[in-house]
BADOTOR-105347 format. One record per residue (C-alpha): x, y, z; residue in three letters; residue number from 1. Coordinates in steps of 0.1 Angstrom, whole numbers, plus 5000, padded with zeros to 4 digits. Example, Ala and Ser with C-alpha at 12.3 -4.5 7.8 and 13.67 -1.06 7.14 Angstrom:
% BADOTOR-105347
PT    c1    c2    c3  code  pos
PT  5123  4955  5078   ALA    1
PT  5137  4989  5071   SER    2
***
This chain:
% BADOTOR-105347
PT    c1    c2    c3  code  pos
PT  7814  8659  5101   MET    1
PT  7844  8639  5088   ALA    2
PT  7851  8605  5105   SER    3
PT  7884  8599  5123   PRO    4
PT  7894  8576  5095   LEU    5
PT  7889  8603  5069   THR    6
PT  7909  8627  5089   VAL    7
PT  7937  8603  5093   LEU    8
PT  7937  8595  5056   LEU    9
PT  7939  8632  5049   GLY   10
PT  7969  8635  5073   VAL   11
PT  7985  8605  5056   VAL   12
PT  7982  8621  5021   PHE   13
PT  7993  8655  5033   ALA   14
PT  8024  8642  5050   ALA   15
PT  8032  8620  5020   GLY   16
PT  8029  8650  4997   ALA   17
PT  8051  8671  5021   GLY   18
PT  8078  8644  5020   LEU   19
PT  8077  8643  4982   CYS   20
PT  8083  8680  4982   LEU   21
PT  8111  8677  5007   LEU   22
PT  8127  8650  4986   GLY   23
PT  8125  8670  4954   ALA   24
PT  8139  8701  4972   ALA   25
PT  8168  8680  4985   THR   26
PT  8177  8668  4950   VAL   27
PT  8173  8703  4936   TRP   28
PT  8190  8725  4962   TRP   29
PT  8218  8704  4975   TRP   30
PT  8248  8689  4958   ASP   31
PT  8267  8672  4986   ASP   32
PT  8277  8637  4993   PRO   33
PT  8246  8615  4994   GLY   34
PT  8221  8644  4990   SER   35
PT  8205  8630  4959   THR   36
PT  8201  8595  4974   LEU   37
PT  8186  8611  5005   PHE   38
PT  8162  8631  4984   GLY   39
PT  8151  8600  4964   VAL   40
PT  8146  8581  4997   TYR   41
PT  8124  8608  5012   VAL   42
PT  8105  8612  4980   GLY   43
PT  8098  8574  4976   VAL   44
PT  8087  8571  5013   TRP   45
PT  8064  8601  5008   GLY   46
PT  8050  8586  4976   ALA   47
PT  8042  8553  4993   LEU   48
PT  8006  8561  5004   PRO   49
PT  7998  8579  4971   LEU   50
PT  8011  8550  4950   VAL   51
PT  7994  8524  4972   ASP   52
PT  7961  8542  4972   SER   53
PT  7962  8548  4934   LEU   54
PT  7969  8512  4925   LEU   55
PT  7944  8499  4950   SER   56
PT  7916  8521  4935   LEU   57
PT  7926  8516  4898   VAL   58
PT  7938  8480  4897   ALA   59
PT  7926  8466  4930   GLY   60
PT  7962  8457  4938   THR   61
PT  7971  8452  4975   VAL   62
PT  8005  8449  4992   GLY   63
PT  8021  8476  4971   VAL   64
PT  8031  8496  5001   SER   65
PT  8054  8468  5013   GLY   66
PT  8072  8468  4979   LEU   67
PT  8075  8506  4978   VAL   68
PT  8089  8507  5013   TRP   69
PT  8116  8481  5005   VAL   70
PT  8125  8502  4974   VAL   71
PT  8129  8532  4996   ALA   72
PT  8153  8514  5020   VAL   73
PT  8177  8509  4991   ILE   74
PT  8186  8546  4985   PRO   75
PT  8185  8551  5023   TRP   76
PT  8212  8525  5030   PHE   77
PT  8233  8537  5000   LEU   78
PT  8230  8573  5013   PHE   79
PT  8243  8562  5048   SER   80
PT  8274  8547  5031   LEU   81
PT  8281  8578  5010   VAL   82
PT  8273  8603  5037   TYR   83
PT  8297  8586  5062   THR   84
PT  8324  8582  5036   GLY   85
PT  8322  8545  5031   ARG   86
PT  8327  8530  4997   PRO   87
PT  8294  8524  4977   SER   88
PT  8305  8496  4954   THR   89
PT  8287  8473  4931   GLY   90
PT  8287  8448  4959   ARG   91
PT  8268  8472  4981   SER   92
PT  8241  8476  4954   TRP   93
PT  8240  8438  4951   LEU   94
PT  8236  8432  4988   VAL   95
PT  8209  8458  4993   VAL   96
PT  8191  8452  4961   GLY   97
PT  8191  8415  4953   LEU   98
PT  8169  8404  4982   PRO   99
PT  8140  8423  4967   VAL  100
PT  8136  8394  4943   VAL  101
PT  8124  8374  4973   GLY  102
PT  8093  8396  4975   LEU  103
PT  8080  8387  4941   LEU  104
PT  8066  8353  4951   PRO  105
PT  8051  8369  4982   TRP  106
PT  8035  8396  4961   PHE  107
PT  8021  8371  4937   TRP  108
PT  8007  8350  4965   SER  109
PT  7988  8378  4983   ILE  110
PT  7976  8395  4951   THR  111
PT  7962  8363  4936   THR  112
PT  7950  8349  4969   GLY  113
PT  7970  8317  4963   ALA  114
PT  7980  8317  5000   GLY  115
PT  8013  8298  4995   VAL  116
PT  8027  8297  5030   ALA  117
PT  8063  8292  5019   ALA  118
PT  8062  8324  4998   PHE  119
PT  8047  8344  5026   GLU  120
PT  8074  8332  5050   VAL  121
PT  8101  8342  5026   VAL  122
PT  8084  8376  5022   GLY  123
PT  8084  8381  5060   ILE  124
PT  8121  8373  5062   LEU  125
PT  8128  8398  5034   VAL  126
PT  8109  8425  5053   PHE  127
PT  8129  8417  5084   VAL  128
PT  8161  8419  5064   TYR  129
PT  8153  8453  5051   TYR  130
PT  8142  8465  5085   ALA  131
PT  8177  8455  5097   ALA  132
PT  8193  8473  5067   VAL  133
PT  8174  8505  5075   ALA  134
PT  8185  8503  5112   VAL  135
PT  8221  8496  5102   ILE  136
PT  8221  8527  5080   GLY  137
PT  8208  8548  5109   SER  138
PT  8235  8534  5132   LEU  139
PT  8262  8543  5107   LEU  140
PT  8250  8579  5106   VAL  141
PT  8248  8581  5144   LEU  142
PT  8283  8566  5148   GLN  143
PT  8298  8592  5124   ALA  144
PT  8280  8621  5141   ALA  145
PT  8294  8610  5175   ALA  146
PT  8329  8604  5161   ARG  147
PT  8336  8637  5142   TYR  148
PT  8338  8669  5162   GLY  149
PT  8325  8691  5133   HIS  150
PT  8291  8674  5134   LEU  151
PT  8266  8677  5162   SER  152
PT  8250  8646  5177   LEU  153
PT  8217  8663  5171   ARG  154
PT  8223  8662  5133   GLN  155
PT  8230  8625  5135   GLY  156
PT  8199  8619  5155   VAL  157
PT  8176  8637  5130   TRP  158
PT  8191  8617  5101   LEU  159
PT  8190  8584  5120   ALA  160
PT  8154  8589  5129   LEU  161
PT  8146  8598  5092   ALA  162
PT  8159  8563  5083   GLY  163
PT  8145  8544  5113   ALA  164
PT  8109  8558  5115   ILE  165
PT  8097  8544  5082   PRO  166
PT  8111  8510  5092   ALA  167
PT  8094  8511  5125   LEU  168
PT  8061  8524  5110   THR  169
PT  8059  8497  5083   MET  170
PT  8068  8469  5106   ASN  171
PT  8042  8481  5132   ALA  172
PT  8017  8484  5104   PHE  173
PT  8023  8448  5093   GLY  174
PT  8022  8434  5128   VAL  175
PT  7990  8453  5137   LEU  176
PT  7971  8444  5105   THR  177
PT  7940  8423  5112   GLU  178
PT  7947  8428  5150   ARG  179
PT  7934  8463  5154   VAL  180
PT  7908  8485  5138   GLY  181
PT  7914  8507  5108   GLU  182
PT  7915  8539  5129   VAL  183
PT  7944  8526  5151   VAL  184
PT  7962  8511  5121   LEU  185
PT  7960  8543  5100   PHE  186
PT  7968  8563  5132   GLY  187
PT  8002  8545  5133   VAL  188
PT  8007  8551  5096   TYR  189
PT  7999  8588  5099   ALA  190
PT  8021  8592  5129   THR  191
PT  8050  8577  5111   GLY  192
PT  8046  8599  5080   LEU  193
PT  8042  8631  5101   VAL  194
PT  8072  8622  5123   ALA  195
PT  8093  8616  5091   SER  196
PT  8081  8649  5077   CYS  197
PT  8092  8667  5109   VAL  198
PT  8126  8651  5113   VAL  199
PT  8135  8656  5076   VAL  200
PT  8125  8693  5078   THR  201
PT  8146  8697  5110   LEU  202
PT  8176  8679  5094   ALA  203
PT  8175  8700  5062   LEU  204
PT  8166  8734  5074   PHE  205
PT  8173  8736  5112   ALA  206
PT  8207  8718  5114   ASP  207
PT  8220  8720  5078   ASP  208
PT  8231  8684  5077   VAL  209
PT  8246  8687  5043   PHE  210
PT  8267  8717  5052   ASP  211
PT  8292  8695  5071   ALA  212
PT  8293  8658  5063   THR  213
PT  8315  8631  5079   PRO  214
PT  8325  8617  5046   ALA  215
PT  8356  8639  5043   ALA  216
PT  8368  8627  5077   GLY  217
PT  8363  8591  5070   THR  218
PT  8378  8593  5035   ILE  219
PT  8406  8615  5049   GLY  220
PT  8415  8589  5075   GLU  221
PT  8418  8562  5048   ARG  222
PT  8438  8585  5026   ALA  223
PT  8462  8593  5054   VAL  224
PT  8468  8557  5061   LEU  225
PT  8470  8548  5024   ARG  226
PT  8491  8578  5011   GLU  227
PT  8513  8587  5040   ALA  228
PT  8550  8580  5034   GLU  229
PT  8556  8576  5071   ASP  230
PT  8548  8544  5089   THR  231
PT  8516  8549  5108   ILE  232
PT  8504  8525  5135   VAL  233
PT  8472  8528  5156   ILE  234
PT  8469  8510  5189   THR  235
PT  8441  8505  5214   ASP  236
PT  8442  8514  5251   ASP  237
PT  8462  8482  5258   THR  238
PT  8488  8492  5232   ASP  239
PT  8478  8464  5208   ARG  240
PT  8480  8472  5171   ILE  241
PT  8446  8476  5156   ILE  242
PT  8454  8493  5123   ARG  243
PT  8484  8503  5102   HIS  244
PT  8490  8517  5068   ASN  245
PT  8506  8499  5039   GLU  246
PT  8540  8516  5042   HIS  247
PT  8552  8493  5071   PRO  248
PT  8556  8465  5045   ALA  249
PT  8592  8477  5042   THR  250
PT  8598  8470  5079   LEU  251
PT  8610  8436  5089   ALA  252
PT  8587  8437  5119   ALA  253
PT  8557  8440  5096   PHE  254
PT  8566  8412  5072   ALA  255
PT  8537  8393  5088   ASP  256
PT  8506  8413  5096   ASP  257
PT  8510  8422  5133   PRO  258
PT  8474  8434  5138   THR  259
PT  8463  8423  5173   GLY  260
PT  8498  8420  5186   GLU  261
PT  8513  8442  5213   PRO  262
PT  8533  8471  5198   LEU  263
PT  8562  8464  5222   ALA  264
PT  8566  8428  5208   GLU  265
PT  8564  8440  5172   THR  266
PT  8588  8470  5174   LEU  267
PT  8608  8462  5205   GLY  268
PT  8596  8494  5222   ASP  269
PT  8563  8503  5238   GLY  270
PT  8543  8535  5236   ILE  271
PT  8562  8551  5265   GLU  272
PT  8596  8542  5252   ASP  273
PT  8588  8555  5217   LEU  274
PT  8576  8588  5232   ALA  275
PT  8608  8592  5251   ALA  276
PT  8632  8584  5223   HIS  277
PT  8643  8609  5197   GLU  278
PT  8653  8581  5173   THR  279
PT  8648  8544  5171   VAL  280
PT  8667  8519  5149   SER  281
PT  8645  8494  5130   LEU  282
PT  8654  8467  5105   ARG  283
PT  8640  8472  5070   THR  284
PT  8643  8454  5037   ASP  285
PT  8674  8476  5029   ASP  286
PT  8690  8471  5063   GLY  287
PT  8689  8490  5096   VAL  288
PT  8674  8525  5094   ALA  289
PT  8668  8553  5118   GLU  290
PT  8633  8565  5125   PHE  291
PT  8619  8595  5143   ASP  292
PT  8590  8583  5165   PRO  293
PT  8560  8606  5172   GLN  294
PT  8533  8594  5195   VAL  295
PT  8499  8610  5197   THR  296
PT  8473  8600  5223   GLY  297
PT  8438  8593  5210   LEU  298
PT  8408  8602  5232   THR  299
PT  8371  8600  5230   ASP  300
PT  8346  8629  5234   GLN  301
PT  8349  8625  5272   HIS  302
PT  8387  8629  5272   GLY  303
PT  8393  8593  5280   ARG  304
PT  8423  8576  5264   ARG  305
PT  8412  8550  5238   ILE  306
PT  8445  8544  5221   GLY  307
PT  8475  8559  5204   SER  308
PT  8488  8568  5170   MET  309
PT  8525  8562  5163   VAL  310
PT  8542  8578  5133   SER  311
PT  8576  8566  5123   LEU  312
PT  8595  8588  5098   ARG  313
PT  8626  8574  5081   ASP  314
PT  8653  8599  5089   ILE  315
PT  8683  8577  5079   SER  316
PT  8696  8602  5052   ASP  317
PT  8691  8631  5075   ARG  318
PT  8710  8614  5104   GLU  319
PT  8738  8605  5081   ARG  320
PT  8741  8641  5068   ARG  321
PT  8740  8654  5104   ARG  322
PT  8767  8630  5116   GLN  323
PT  8789  8638  5086   ARG  324
PT  8785  8675  5092   LEU  325
PT  8793  8671  5129   GLU  326
PT  8825  8651  5121   VAL  327
PT  8835  8676  5094   LEU  328
PT  8828  8705  5117   ASN  329
PT  8848  8690  5145   ARG  330
PT  8878  8681  5123   ILE  331
PT  8879  8714  5105   VAL  332
PT  8877  8734  5137   ARG  333
PT  8903  8713  5154   HIS  334
PT  8927  8714  5124   ASN  335
PT  8921  8751  5117   LEU  336
PT  8929  8760  5153   ARG  337
PT  8960  8738  5155   ASN  338
PT  8974  8748  5121   GLN  339
PT  8967  8785  5127   THR  340
PT  8986  8783  5159   SER  341
PT  9016  8767  5141   VAL  342
PT  9014  8794  5114   ILE  343
PT  9013  8822  5139   LYS  344
PT  9041  8808  5161   ALA  345
PT  9064  8804  5131   ASN  346
PT  9055  8838  5118   THR  347
PT  9063  8855  5151   GLU  348
PT  9096  8836  5153   ALA  349
PT  9106  8849  5118   VAL  350
PT  9093  8884  5126   ALA  351
PT  9116  8886  5157   ALA  352
PT  9147  8882  5136   ASP  353
PT  9136  8905  5107   LEU  354
PT  9149  8941  5103   THR  355
PT  9133  8947  5069   ASP  356
PT  9103  8970  5075   THR  357
PT  9084  8959  5044   ALA  358
PT  9087  8922  5053   LEU  359
PT  9078  8930  5089   GLN  360
PT  9045  8946  5076   ASP  361
PT  9037  8915  5056   ARG  362
PT  9043  8892  5086   LEU  363
PT  9020  8915  5107   ASP  364
PT  8993  8910  5081   THR  365
PT  8998  8872  5081   ALA  366
PT  8996  8872  5119   MET  367
PT  8964  8893  5118   GLU  368
PT  8949  8868  5094   SER  369
PT  8959  8839  5116   ALA  370
PT  8943  8856  5146   ASP  371
PT  8912  8861  5125   SER  372
PT  8910  8824  5116   LEU  373
PT  8914  8815  5152   THR  374
PT  8886  8838  5162   ALA  375
PT  8865  8823  5134   LEU  376
PT  8871  8788  5148   SER  377
PT  8860  8800  5183   HIS  378
PT  8830  8817  5168   LYS  379
PT  8820  8786  5149   ALA  380
PT  8821  8766  5181   LYS  381
PT  8801  8792  5199   ARG  382
PT  8775  8792  5172   ILE  383
PT  8771  8754  5174   GLN  384
PT  8768  8756  5212   THR  385
PT  8741  8783  5211   VAL  386
PT  8720  8767  5184   ILE  387
PT  8723  8731  5196   ASP  388
PT  8719  8738  5233   GLU  389
PT  8691  8764  5234   SER  390
PT  8681  8770  5269   GLY  391
PT  8647  8770  5286   THR  392
PT  8627  8802  5280   PRO  393
PT  8627  8826  5310   THR  394
PT  8614  8860  5318   ALA  395
PT  8640  8884  5303   VAL  396
PT  8640  8921  5310   ASN  397
PT  8648  8940  5278   LEU  398
PT  8664  8970  5295   SER  399
PT  8688  8947  5314   ASP  400
PT  8698  8928  5283   VAL  401
PT  8705  8959  5262   LEU  402
PT  8723  8976  5291   GLY  403
PT  8746  8946  5295   GLU  404
PT  8754  8944  5258   ILE  405
PT  8761  8981  5256   ALA  406
PT  8785  8979  5286   ALA  407
PT  8803  8948  5273   ASP  408
PT  8807  8963  5238   SER  409
PT  8822  8996  5252   ARG  410
PT  8847  8975  5271   GLN  411
PT  8857  8954  5240   ARG  412
PT  8858  8984  5217   TRP  413
PT  8868  9015  5237   PRO  414
PT  8868  9037  5206   ALA  415
PT  8832  9029  5198   ALA  416
PT  8801  9046  5213   THR  417
PT  8774  9021  5221   VAL  418
PT  8743  9035  5237   THR  419
PT  8707  9024  5246   VAL  420
PT  8684  9051  5232   GLU  421
PT  8650  9037  5242   GLN  422
PT  8639  9006  5259   CYS  423
PT  8607  9000  5279   PRO  424
PT  8610  8982  5313   ASP  425
PT  8593  8951  5298   GLU  426
PT  8599  8914  5301   THR  427
PT  8595  8887  5274   VAL  428
PT  8596  8849  5276   GLU  429
PT  8627  8839  5256   THR  430
PT  8661  8823  5257   ASP  431
PT  8683  8850  5273   ARG  432
PT  8716  8836  5262   GLU  433
PT  8706  8832  5226   ALA  434
PT  8691  8867  5224   LEU  435
PT  8722  8882  5239   SER  436
PT  8743  8862  5214   PHE  437
PT  8723  8875  5184   ALA  438
PT  8724  8911  5195   LEU  439
PT  8761  8910  5203   THR  440
PT  8768  8897  5168   ASN  441
PT  8748  8926  5153   LEU  442
PT  8768  8952  5174   VAL  443
PT  8801  8934  5165   GLU  444
PT  8792  8934  5128   ASN  445
PT  8783  8972  5130   ALA  446
PT  8816  8981  5147   ILE  447
PT  8840  8959  5127   GLU  448
PT  8826  8971  5094   HIS  449
PT  8825  9007  5103   ALA  450
PT  8843  9032  5081   ASP  451
PT  8851  9054  5111   SER  452
PT  8876  9050  5139   GLU  453
PT  8849  9060  5164   THR  454
PT  8818  9042  5152   PRO  455
PT  8784  9048  5169   ALA  456
PT  8759  9021  5176   VAL  457
PT  8724  9027  5190   ARG  458
PT  8703  9001  5207   LEU  459
PT  8666  9003  5212   GLY  460
PT  8635  8983  5218   ALA  461
PT  8597  8987  5215   THR  462
PT  8568  8964  5227   VAL  463
PT  8535  8966  5209   ASN  464
PT  8510  8940  5222   SER  465
PT  8488  8944  5191   SER  466
PT  8516  8938  5165   ALA  467
PT  8511  8901  5160   GLU  468
PT  8529  8879  5155   PRO  469
PT  8560  8899  5166   TYR  470
PT  8551  8924  5193   PRO  471
PT  8587  8928  5204   VAL  472
PT  8611  8948  5182   THR  473
PT  8648  8953  5191   ILE  474
PT  8668  8975  5168   THR  475
PT  8706  8979  5163   VAL  476
PT  8714  9011  5143   ALA  477
PT  8749  9022  5131   ASP  478
PT  8764  9051  5112   ASP  479
PT  8785  9029  5090   GLY  480
PT  8786  9023  5052   PRO  481
PT  8755  9000  5053   GLY  482
PT  8751  8963  5047   ILE  483
PT  8758  8954  5010   PRO  484
PT  8726  8944  4991   ASP  485
PT  8742  8910  4983   ARG  486
PT  8743  8902  5021   GLU  487
PT  8706  8908  5025   VAL  488
PT  8698  8889  4993   THR  489
PT  8717  8859  5005   VAL  490
PT  8699  8859  5038   LEU  491
PT  8665  8862  5021   ASP  492
PT  8674  8833  4997   ALA  493
PT  8685  8811  5026   GLY  494
PT  8714  8797  5007   THR  495
PT  8747  8807  4991   GLU  496
PT  8759  8800  4956   THR  497
PT  8794  8804  4941   PRO  498
PT  8783  8836  4924   LEU  499
PT  8763  8851  4953   LYS  500
PT  8775  8847  4989   HIS  501
PT  8779  8866  5021   GLY  502
PT  8812  8878  5035   SER  503
PT  8811  8861  5069   GLY  504
PT  8792  8843  5096   LEU  505
PT  8779  8873  5115   GLY  506
PT  8746  8879  5098   LEU  507
PT  8741  8842  5091   TRP  508
PT  8744  8831  5127   VAL  509
PT  8722  8861  5138   THR  510
PT  8695  8851  5114   ASN  511
PT  8697  8814  5125   TRP  512
PT  8695  8824  5162   THR  513
PT  8666  8848  5157   VAL  514
PT  8647  8821  5139   ARG  515
PT  8654  8797  5167   GLU  516
PT  8638  8823  5190   LEU  517
PT  8607  8822  5168   GLY  518
PT  8613  8856  5153   GLY  519
PT  8626  8872  5121   GLU  520
PT  8655  8895  5111   LEU  521
PT  8645  8927  5091   ALA  522
PT  8663  8957  5077   PHE  523
PT  8639  8987  5079   PRO  524
PT  8666  9012  5072   GLU  525
PT  8695  9006  5049   GLN  526
PT  8718  9031  5032   GLY  527
PT  8753  9046  5029   PRO  528
PT  8748  9066  5061   ASP  529
PT  8740  9037  5083   GLY  530
PT  8718  9006  5087   THR  531
PT  8691  8997  5112   THR  532
PT  8687  8960  5118   VAL  533
PT  8655  8949  5136   ALA  534
PT  8651  8917  5156   VAL  535
PT  8613  8910  5157   ARG  536
PT  8603  8885  5183   LEU  537
PT  8571  8869  5197   PRO  538
PT  8562  8878  5233   ALA  539
PT  8568  8841  5243   THR  540
PT  8592  8815  5228   LEU  541
***
C-alpha cells in the first residue's frame, strides 16, 4: 500500500502536468491581450515540481523551486498589466525582473552549504518582494473586474486566485520547512497545485476570461482623454478635479495644472451651474470663447455618486454663425416687410389713377407679387417660431388634428375639397403645434400648386405598432401635377446649389419640422396625376 507521502507526490506531479497542459493550451488556443503571458505563467508554475525533482535527482541541486517560482511571477505580473490595459514598458520588465539577481547569492549559499547569513537575508527579502508583486497583479485584475460592467466579478476572482495561490503556497512551504513533517509540507504543496489547476480550468473554460478583457476599457479611457478634441474634466464627489485631458492647455484656467482644486474655483462655475447653462464663456489663449458644457454623473456599481465628468466643447464659430443668421434674418424680414408695404402702397396709388387696361394688369401683377413677399416674410417668422420654440410633447389625437386641418383648409380655400379619408382614433406623444404646422404646409403646397380650379386633397393616417422606428404614418394626397423631381432631390441632398434648388420654403420647412418631431418625410407615390406625401413619426417624441 502506497504511503501518504507517495500519494501526495503523485498528486503534485499530476497537478503540475495538468497545469503544463493548461498553459500550453492557453498559448495555442487563445490570441487575446495577455493570453500568451498567462499561458507561460501557468506552464512554468506547473513545471516547478517536475524541474525541481529532476535537478534534485540528477544533480543533487536543492532550492530550485524557489527560483522557478520567482521566474513564474514575472509573466504573471506582466500579464496583469496587459490584461487590464496598463502599459507594459521596458521599465516594467526591469522592475519585475532585476530583483531576481538578488537570489543568485542566496542560491549559491544554500547549494554549497556556505551558510552566508547576509545572502540568505537578501534571498528572503527577494521572495517577499515577489510575493508582493504577485499579490499586486491579483489586485489589479480584481479591480478591473469590479470596475468594468462587461466583466463579471467571478472572472476576476478566478484570475486573481490563479496569481495569488502559488505565492501563498510557496511562502507557506518556505515558512513550514523544518517545522513540520514531510507529509504536511507536501500536503500544502499538493493543495496549492491542485487549487491552481482548478481555478485556471474554471477561468479558461467556465467563464471565458479571454472573451472579454478589461484592456479595451482602460485603453479606451486613456484614448478618450488623450484624443478628444473637447475639454474633458473628471471630478470626485466633492467636485475637485482629479483628472483632465491635454486639451485644456488652451484654457487660461488650466495654464497651471488644477488637479486637486475645486472645479468652481478653476472655471468660475460649479457642477450644478455648468449643468444648468447652455453655454459658458471661458478665456483661452486666443481670447474669450464660448463652450457648450455637458455634465455626466459618475456612479459606482451600487448607484452611488462618486464624481462627475464635464465635457466642454468650443462652439464659438457655431455661436457666431447663429448670431449672424439671427441678425440677418431679422433685418431681412423687417426690411422686406417694410419695403414691400411701400411698393404696394405706391402701386395702389398709381393704379387708382390709371385708365390703361394693360398697365392696370401689370400693376395688379406687381401687387400680387408684393402680397406674396409679405406672406413669405410672415411665413419665415412663423417657421422660426415653430422650430425654435418647440413645445412639450403631449397626447395628440390624430383624428382631431386631421379634422381641424381639413376644416381650416376648406375655410381658407373654399374652391378646394379637403377630406379625411381614414384615420384611427389613436393618440401619439408629439408636439401638436409643430405637427399641425407641417401638415398644413403640405395641404397648402398641394392646393397652391394644383393645375385645377377645384383641387382635391385627401388626408389619412395609419398606426402600425410593429413598424419600427416609425409606427405612425400620416399621408397628404393630391390630384395635382406632382412634385418636380428636383424638389425631392434637393430635400434628399439636404442643401441647395446655384444649379439645383427648390422653388420655395414649403417642403423645406415641412422637412425640418418633421425631423424636429423625430420622423421623416417620404414620397411613396409621385406622378403627373398626383402625389402622396407621407409623414412618418415615432409613437413618442
